[in-house]
N, C-alpha and C positions, 0 to 999 in steps of 0.2 A: 721635879721636870717630866723623871720618867711618869711618876705617880699622877700627874698631872693629865696626862698625855691619853696614860692608859683609861683612866674614868673618860675623857673625850670619845675614844674610840668605844666603849658601852654605849655610852648616851647613843654616838650616832647610828650602833647597832642595833640598839634599840629602836629609836626613832625607826631605822628602816624597816625592821621588820614589823613594827606597828602598822606602817604606810603599806607593807606588800600584804600583812591582813588584813589589812582595811581594802587594800584592792582586791586580795584573795574571796575577799566574805561578800564586797561587792561582785564580783565574777561569779559568785554563786550565785548569790538574788540574780541577778540576770537571766543567768543560766536557766532555772529555777523557773522564773518567769515565764520565759520564752518557752522553755517544756511544755508548761501550760496553755500557752497566748494559741496553740494553732486550737487546740479543740478548744476555748474561750469561743476564737473568733469564727469555726464552723458552724457552734452551737447557735450565736449574734446573726451568723449569715441565714443558716436555716430558719430559724425564726422572721426573718425580715422576710426574706422569701415567702416563706408562709403566709405571710402576713398582708404581702402587697402584691405578691401575684397568683391570676387566679389556677385551680388546676384547670389541665388540659382534658377537655374529655374527649374518646374515643371516637373514632370516626365510625356511624356505621358499615358493616359489610354484606357482601349484599344476601350471605343466611338469615341476617337481622333484618336488612327490609322483607324479603321476599314473604307473602302470605299464601297459605293455602286451607281451603277449608272445603268441606264436603259436604251438601246435604241431603237426605234422604228423605222418601215417603213415597207410602205404599195409597195408589190412586184408583179409584173402584171403576176401571174404564178398562178394557181390553187393550194390548199395546200400541196396537197398529192405528188408533185411535188419538194414543197417547201421541204417539208421535209426529201425527200427521198436524195437529194441534201445536207443537214445541216446534215445528218448522213451518211454520205458516206464519213467515216473517211480515208480513204486510197484514195479518190481522192482530199482530201485537197490540194495536190500537184500543184494539176493539175489547181486551182481556185486563187490561191494566190502565192505570192513568199516562200511561204513555200517550202523547198528543197527535203523534205522524210516527209511522210505518210505512216506511217504505224500503222497494229495489233500486241500489243504486244500480246492478248487474244485475241479471238473471246468472243464476248457474247447471250445473247436472247433473242430473237431468230437472229441467226444465221444472219451474224456473228460481228452486229453493236447494235447488244442491250444491255440490262442490264449486267454490268460484263464485257464488252468488254474497252480494257484500249487502247488507241490510243499513237504512239510516235511522236510529229510534231519537226521538228531539222527546225530549223530556222538561228538562229544563238545564238552562248554559248550551254548548255547544253539543250539536248534535252527536252520536255517537257510532262509529261507524263498525261494524267488525264484517271481517269475512269468514262463510264457511268452509271448513278444513276436512272432516269426514263427513258422511252424510251417506248412511249405512242403513236403509229402514228394514224394518222399525226399530233397530236395536241398539244406533249408536248415530250422536250428534254433533260435535264438535266446533268450535269457531274461535278466530283471533279476531283482538278488539286493531284495529288502524290510528283511530284516532278519537278526538273527545274527550279522553280522562288523561293526567298526568302521568301516564305507565310507561313504563321501559318493556313491557310486554305481558299481555292478559289472556289466559287461554282458559275457554270451557269446555268444559267434554260432560257430557249426559249418556248415560248409560240405561236402555229399558230393557229389562226383563218382566216375559211374563210370568203369573202368580195365580193360578184358576182362571177368575174373568177379571182377575186386577193386573197392575201393572206395578212391580216396582221400578222407582230413577233413583237413580244415582247420580248427582251433579255435583261436578269436582271443579275448583275455580281454581289456576294459582295465577298470582299475579305480583307484578315487583310496578312499584312507584318509581317514580323519577325525581320525587321528592325525594329528600330524607324523611322519612316516615318509615318509625319500627313497626314490623310484620303485622302484630298484631295491632296496633290501632287503623293504620292501612283495613285490614278485613274489618272490622266494626264500621269503615265507613263504606266500603262497597258492597257488604253481605247486605243490607235493606234493597237494593236494587234486583239483587237473584231473589232476594222473595218474595219478592212484588211480584217478578214473573211468573214464577213457577206456580203462589196461587192459582194465580191467571189463568195455569195450563191445566192445572188441577181441575178449578172447578168448569171450565168449557168441556174437558175431557168428559167428568165426568154428566156434563148436564148431556151432553151427545151419547154416553153411554147412553142412559136411560132413554133416550129418544128411540136409540133403536132396538132396546128390549124386548 
């Protein structure tokens, strides 16, 4: 009897240990799986996000949108003549393809000085610009009031005599109201300034030759 009981106890212990071992082994496997699960899940999630969610484009800041450029030209005419041509707002339509150039308001000194508002019509809405500096014959500046999608648009022209000629420096600082990068906006704005500068130079040299 005792020998049979001992065999039964031994068999029971062996079965219990086997079950414990299986349980512990299963727990070890489960722990192993859980240990690797976060990394696998994160990788899979990252891959899914990369495939399904487009990258967010950063917004353009003010410095990226603003465009500034400077043009220089030597004009074979006295500085006084160049300044007179440059500041003759009503005469722009005779110098360039601009269809119409008028004064909405005269300034001081009359008619082309500080406070004058010129209206230029080429294509699209008329461009309205106000004279902000008028220092004959060396400095002229203006700002745009309307006609283009800009938050600000300022042009400054400095003139200096160079013998019988004139050194002209035309600087433009412009910020579009549309999300357009600065370099692209400069490419769009520059041709109009180049057109006007060529007209001013051509007419100034014509008058200079006539006065010589």
